[in-house]
C-alpha positions as CSV (number, residue, x, y, z in Angstrom):
1,X,28.5,-31.6,8.9
2,X,26.2,-34.4,8.3
3,X,23.4,-31.9,7.1
4,X,25.9,-30.1,4.8
5,X,27.1,-33.2,2.9
6,X,23.7,-34.0,1.3
7,X,23.4,-30.5,0.2
8,X,26.7,-30.4,-1.3
9,X,26.3,-33.7,-2.8
10,X,22.9,-32.5,-4.4
11,X,24.6,-29.4,-5.9
12,X,27.0,-31.4,-7.7
13,X,24.2,-32.9,-9.9
14,X,22.3,-29.7,-10.6
15,X,23.4,-28.1,-14.1
16,X,24.0,-24.5,-14.2
17,X,21.8,-24.4,-17.2
18,X,19.0,-25.7,-15.4
19,X,19.3,-23.0,-12.8
20,X,19.7,-20.5,-15.3
21,X,16.6,-21.8,-17.2
22,X,14.5,-21.5,-14.1
23,X,15.7,-18.1,-13.2
24,X,14.9,-17.0,-16.6
25,X,11.4,-18.4,-16.4
26,X,10.8,-16.8,-12.9
27,X,12.1,-13.5,-14.5
28,X,9.7,-13.7,-17.6
29,X,6.7,-14.1,-15.1
30,X,7.4,-11.0,-13.2
31,X,5.3,-8.0,-14.1
32,X,5.8,-4.4,-13.0
33,X,2.1,-3.2,-12.4
34,X,1.6,0.5,-12.3
35,X,-1.3,2.9,-13.0
36,X,-3.7,5.4,-11.6
37,X,-7.1,4.9,-9.5
38,X,-9.7,7.4,-10.2
39,X,-13.4,7.9,-9.5
40,X,-15.7,7.0,-12.3
41,X,-18.1,10.0,-12.2
42,X,-15.4,12.8,-11.7
43,X,-12.0,11.3,-12.8
44,X,-10.5,12.5,-9.8
45,X,-7.4,10.7,-8.5
46,X,-8.2,8.6,-5.3
47,X,-5.7,8.8,-2.4
48,X,-5.0,5.7,0.0
49,X,-6.6,3.1,-2.1
50,X,-5.4,-0.3,-1.1
51,X,-4.1,-2.4,-3.9
52,X,-3.6,-6.0,-2.5
53,X,-2.6,-9.1,-4.4
54,X,-5.0,-11.8,-3.6
55,X,-3.8,-14.9,-1.6
56,X,-0.4,-13.3,-1.0
57,X,-0.8,-10.8,1.8
58,X,1.2,-8.2,-0.2
59,X,0.1,-4.9,-1.6
60,X,0.6,-1.2,-1.6
61,X,-1.5,2.1,-1.5
62,X,-2.0,5.0,-3.9
63,X,-0.4,8.3,-3.4
64,X,-2.1,11.7,-3.1
65,X,-2.8,11.6,-6.8
66,X,-4.0,8.0,-7.0
67,X,-1.0,6.6,-8.7
68,X,0.5,3.3,-7.6
69,X,3.3,0.7,-8.4
70,X,3.6,-2.8,-7.4
71,X,5.4,-6.1,-8.5
72,X,3.1,-8.8,-9.5
73,X,3.2,-12.1,-11.5
74,X,1.6,-13.0,-14.4
75,X,-2.0,-14.6,-13.7
76,X,-2.2,-12.9,-10.3
77,X,-5.5,-11.2,-9.2
78,X,-5.1,-7.6,-7.9
79,X,-7.9,-6.1,-5.9
80,X,-8.6,-2.5,-5.4
81,X,-10.5,-1.5,-2.2
82,X,-11.4,1.8,-0.7
83,X,-14.0,3.0,1.8
84,X,-17.2,4.5,0.2
85,X,-16.4,2.8,-3.1
86,X,-17.2,-0.8,-4.5
87,X,-14.2,-3.0,-4.6
88,X,-12.7,-4.0,-8.1
89,X,-10.5,-6.9,-9.0
90,X,-8.5,-7.3,-12.1
91,X,-6.4,-10.3,-13.4
92,X,-2.9,-9.8,-14.8
93,X,-2.8,-11.6,-18.3
94,X,-0.9,-14.8,-18.3
95,X,0.1,-14.6,-22.1
96,X,1.1,-10.9,-22.1
97,X,4.3,-9.9,-23.8
98,X,6.8,-7.9,-21.7
99,X,7.2,-7.2,-18.1
100,X,5.2,-4.2,-17.8
101,X,1.4,-3.7,-17.3
102,X,-0.5,-0.4,-16.8
103,X,-4.2,0.3,-15.9
104,X,-6.3,3.0,-15.3
105,X,-8.9,1.7,-12.5
106,X,-12.2,3.5,-12.1
107,X,-13.8,3.1,-8.8
108,X,-17.8,3.5,-8.4
109,X,-19.3,5.0,-5.4
110,X,-20.9,2.3,-3.2
111,X,-24.4,3.5,-2.3
112,X,-25.9,2.8,1.1
113,X,-29.5,2.9,1.5
114,X,-30.8,4.1,5.1
115,X,-34.2,3.3,6.4
116,X,-36.7,5.9,5.9
117,X,-37.5,8.4,8.5
118,X,-40.8,10.2,8.7
119,X,-40.9,13.5,10.3
120,X,-44.3,14.6,11.8
121,X,-45.0,18.0,13.5
122,X,-46.7,18.3,17.0
123,X,-50.4,19.3,16.7
124,X,-49.8,22.3,18.6
125,X,-47.2,24.7,19.8
126,X,-48.1,24.0,23.5
127,X,-47.7,20.4,23.1
128,X,-44.3,21.0,21.4
129,X,-43.0,23.0,24.2
130,X,-44.0,20.4,26.7
131,X,-42.5,17.6,24.8
132,X,-39.3,19.5,24.1
133,X,-38.8,20.4,27.8
134,X,-39.5,16.7,28.8
135,X,-36.9,15.4,26.3
136,X,-34.1,13.5,28.2
137,X,-30.9,14.5,26.6
138,X,-28.2,11.8,26.9
139,X,-25.0,12.6,28.9
140,X,-22.1,13.5,27.1
141,X,-18.6,11.8,27.5
142,X,-17.5,14.5,30.1
143,X,-20.6,14.0,32.3
144,X,-20.4,10.2,32.1
145,X,-16.8,10.5,33.2
146,X,-17.6,12.8,36.2
147,X,-20.5,10.3,37.3
148,X,-18.0,7.3,37.1
149,X,-15.4,9.3,39.2
150,X,-17.8,9.8,41.8
151,X,-16.7,8.0,45.0
152,X,-19.9,6.3,45.7
153,X,-20.1,5.1,42.0
154,X,-16.6,3.9,42.3
155,X,-17.1,1.9,45.6
156,X,-20.2,0.1,43.8
157,X,-18.3,-0.7,40.7
158,X,-15.4,-2.0,42.7
159,X,-17.7,-4.2,44.7
160,X,-19.8,-5.5,41.7
161,X,-17.1,-5.6,38.9
162,X,-14.6,-8.8,38.9
163,X,-11.1,-8.2,38.9
164,X,-9.2,-8.5,35.8
165,X,-6.0,-10.8,35.3
166,X,-3.7,-7.9,36.1
167,X,-5.3,-7.0,39.3
168,X,-5.4,-10.6,40.5
169,X,-1.9,-11.1,39.5
170,X,-0.8,-8.1,41.5
171,X,-2.9,-9.1,44.5
172,X,-1.3,-12.5,44.5
173,X,2.2,-11.0,44.2
174,X,1.5,-8.6,47.2
175,X,0.2,-11.6,49.2
176,X,3.3,-13.7,48.3
177,X,5.7,-10.8,49.1
178,X,3.9,-10.3,52.5
179,X,4.3,-14.0,53.2
180,X,7.8,-14.3,52.3
181,X,8.6,-10.9,54.3
182,X,7.5,-12.4,57.6
183,X,8.9,-16.0,56.7
184,X,10.3,-17.9,59.8
185,X,8.6,-15.4,62.4
186,X,5.3,-14.5,63.7
187,X,3.4,-12.0,61.4
188,X,2.2,-8.8,63.3
189,X,-1.4,-8.3,64.2
190,X,-3.5,-5.6,62.8
191,X,-5.1,-5.1,66.3
192,X,-1.9,-3.4,67.4
193,X,-1.2,-1.6,64.3
194,X,-2.1,2.3,64.7
195,X,-2.6,2.8,60.8
196,X,-5.0,-0.2,60.7
197,X,-7.0,1.5,63.5
198,X,-6.8,4.9,61.6
199,X,-8.3,3.2,58.6
200,X,-11.0,1.6,60.6
201,X,-12.2,4.9,62.2
202,X,-12.2,6.2,58.9
203,X,-14.2,3.6,57.4
204,X,-16.7,3.6,60.4
205,X,-17.2,7.5,60.0
206,X,-17.8,6.9,56.4
207,X,-20.5,4.4,57.1
208,X,-18.9,1.6,55.4
209,X,-20.3,-0.9,58.2
210,X,-23.6,0.3,58.2
211,X,-26.3,-2.4,57.2
212,X,-27.3,-1.7,53.6
213,X,-30.9,-2.3,52.6
């Protein structure tokens, strides 16, 4: 109640004419921007071009024909960006008459220069065959996945890689649950656990306890 009284008291001194004037001024500054974005060389409509109002995190994209429409204010800067094209920025005129503004924006290809590559042939066919057979072809994703799923590789990764936050949290929760489960009584010893002996025999047969060089 104490917060509502000052607002009601303030509203009593605001004239309706002032509110109407402010609303009319804001409405006059709103502009409906629409147009089409095309390539500069072939005049083809560009799809999925980002049309963003700078400094406001507000925008839209063009449709399959390059047409767009967005509400802006007079004096705003609108940036057009697309992969493979140079960005373009336009400014909505602040002294324009009316509330509609149309543009035809042309986008220029952004040329990327790659480093030069020089191809040289082998001196002889025999050397080419020798180098071709000795070339080490990198493994594809399927081969890399098979190598990582190998049991020996997984054991090396488990012993060398640190645990992440999720694994550490799950381990802590399991230890806490085991501790609370046997609270107030003596916890059983694994020396009398047949399942622990079975795991020990399996690990001993695998050679987990052999001295590693």
